[in-house]
C-alpha positions in Angstrom: 288.5 116.4 98.9 288.8 120.2 98.9 286.0 120.5 96.4 283.7 118.4 98.5 284.5 120.3 101.7 283.9 123.6 99.9 280.5 122.4 98.5 279.5 121.3 102.0 280.5 124.7 103.4 278.5 126.5 100.8 275.4 124.3 101.3 275.6 124.7 105.1 275.9 128.5 104.7 272.9 128.6 102.4 270.7 126.4 104.7 271.6 128.5 107.8 271.0 131.8 105.9 267.6 130.5 104.5 266.6 129.3 108.0 267.3 132.8 109.4 265.2 134.5 106.7 262.3 132.1 107.2 262.3 132.7 111.0 262.4 136.5 110.6 259.7 136.4 107.9 257.4 134.5 110.2 257.6 137.2 112.9 254.4 139.2 113.1 254.6 143.0 112.9 252.4 144.9 115.3 250.6 147.9 113.8 250.8 150.9 116.1 249.0 154.2 115.4 247.9 157.4 117.1 244.7 159.4 116.6 246.9 162.4 117.4 249.4 162.2 114.5 250.1 160.2 111.4 253.2 157.9 110.8 256.0 160.3 110.0 253.8 163.3 110.8 254.4 166.2 113.3 253.5 165.4 116.9 251.1 168.1 118.2 252.5 170.7 120.6 250.1 169.4 123.4 252.3 166.2 123.7 255.6 168.1 124.1 257.4 170.2 126.6 256.1 173.3 124.8 252.5 172.2 125.5 250.9 170.2 128.3 253.6 167.5 128.0 251.0 164.7 128.3 251.5 161.3 126.6 249.7 160.9 123.2 247.0 158.3 122.7 248.3 155.1 121.1 246.4 152.2 119.6 247.6 148.9 118.1 246.6 145.7 116.4 248.1 142.3 115.4 249.4 141.3 118.8 250.3 137.6 118.3 248.8 134.7 120.2 251.0 133.6 123.0 251.9 137.1 124.0 251.8 137.6 127.8 252.8 141.2 128.0 253.7 144.2 126.0 256.4 146.8 126.4 256.7 150.3 125.0 259.8 152.4 124.5 259.8 156.0 123.1 263.1 157.5 122.2 264.7 160.2 120.0 267.8 159.0 118.0 268.5 162.6 116.9 269.4 164.0 120.3 272.9 165.6 120.2 274.3 163.5 123.1 272.9 160.1 121.8 269.5 158.5 121.8 267.3 160.2 124.4 264.7 158.1 126.2 261.2 159.7 126.6 259.1 156.8 127.9 259.5 153.2 129.2 256.4 151.1 130.0 256.4 147.3 130.5 254.2 144.5 131.7 251.2 146.0 129.8 248.6 143.2 129.7 248.7 141.5 126.2 245.0 142.0 125.9 245.4 145.8 126.0 244.9 147.5 122.6 245.5 151.1 123.5 247.1 153.5 125.9 244.9 156.6 126.4 246.1 160.1 126.3 247.7 161.5 129.5 249.0 158.4 131.2 249.8 159.6 134.8 253.5 159.7 135.9 253.2 156.9 138.5 255.2 153.8 138.9 252.4 151.2 138.5 249.4 151.9 136.3 245.8 150.8 137.0 246.2 147.9 134.5 249.3 146.6 136.4 251.8 147.9 133.8 255.0 149.5 135.2 256.7 152.6 134.0 260.4 153.1 133.9 262.5 156.1 134.2 263.1 158.4 131.2 266.3 160.5 130.4 264.7 163.5 132.2 265.2 161.4 135.4 261.4 161.0 135.9 259.0 158.1 135.9 256.6 158.1 133.0 256.3 160.1 129.8 258.5 163.1 129.0 257.5 164.7 125.7 259.6 165.9 122.9 261.8 168.9 123.9 264.5 169.1 121.2 267.2 171.8 121.5 266.7 172.8 117.9 265.8 171.4 114.5 263.5 168.5 113.6 263.8 165.4 115.7 262.2 161.9 115.2 260.4 160.1 118.0 259.9 156.4 117.8 257.2 154.7 119.8 258.3 151.1 119.7 255.9 148.4 120.9 257.0 144.8 121.7 254.9 141.7 122.3 256.6 139.4 124.8 256.1 135.8 125.8 256.8 136.6 129.4 256.2 139.0 132.2 259.3 141.2 132.8 260.8 140.7 136.2 261.9 144.3 136.8 260.8 146.9 139.3 259.1 150.1 138.2 261.7 152.8 137.5 263.8 150.4 135.3 265.8 152.0 132.5 265.5 151.4 128.8 268.8 149.4 129.0 267.5 147.2 131.8 264.3 146.6 129.9 266.0 145.7 126.6 268.2 143.2 128.4 265.2 141.6 130.2 263.4 141.3 126.8 266.2 139.5 125.1 264.9 136.2 123.7 261.3 137.0 124.6 260.1 139.2 121.7 257.4 137.6 119.6 256.5 140.7 117.5 257.2 144.4 117.4 256.0 147.5 115.6 256.8 151.2 115.7 255.2 154.6 115.1 257.4 157.6 114.3 256.4 161.2 114.8 258.5 164.4 114.4 258.7 167.6 116.4 260.6 170.8 115.7 261.3 173.8 117.9 
């Protein structure tokens, strides 16, 4: 009896584990790039607090069918006080394939997308401004199966909670900056 129960437990575990792998393998990855810097490359000064502090141009491909909106989060996990949020944008129309340089710091954009608050306490983009050393900045793009029901000015935490269970695909671009 024990042997039979053990075998059933092992088989159940393997089936559950395999199903999880199959589901994650079927998730599409969005390819996000910037004409301003390469993956893993240095972010030009123009897009930082030491320059014009304007948002960099971003482009992407491979948004899956069924996506209704996109969301973008840019953050710095190397900040001394924990991950620092530089940009939150959501309800970007799924048909959009780029964000041009210098997105204005306004709550709602011309395409209907909404911007959240960054850790500088402002709406929109706040560029890299590390206290010292090289920091990594992740531009993370999510394809969602729904419109996010949040007001402009939402935080990263609020957006992540609202996105739970709605992410169809995601991708990221990492750039670095050093002062």
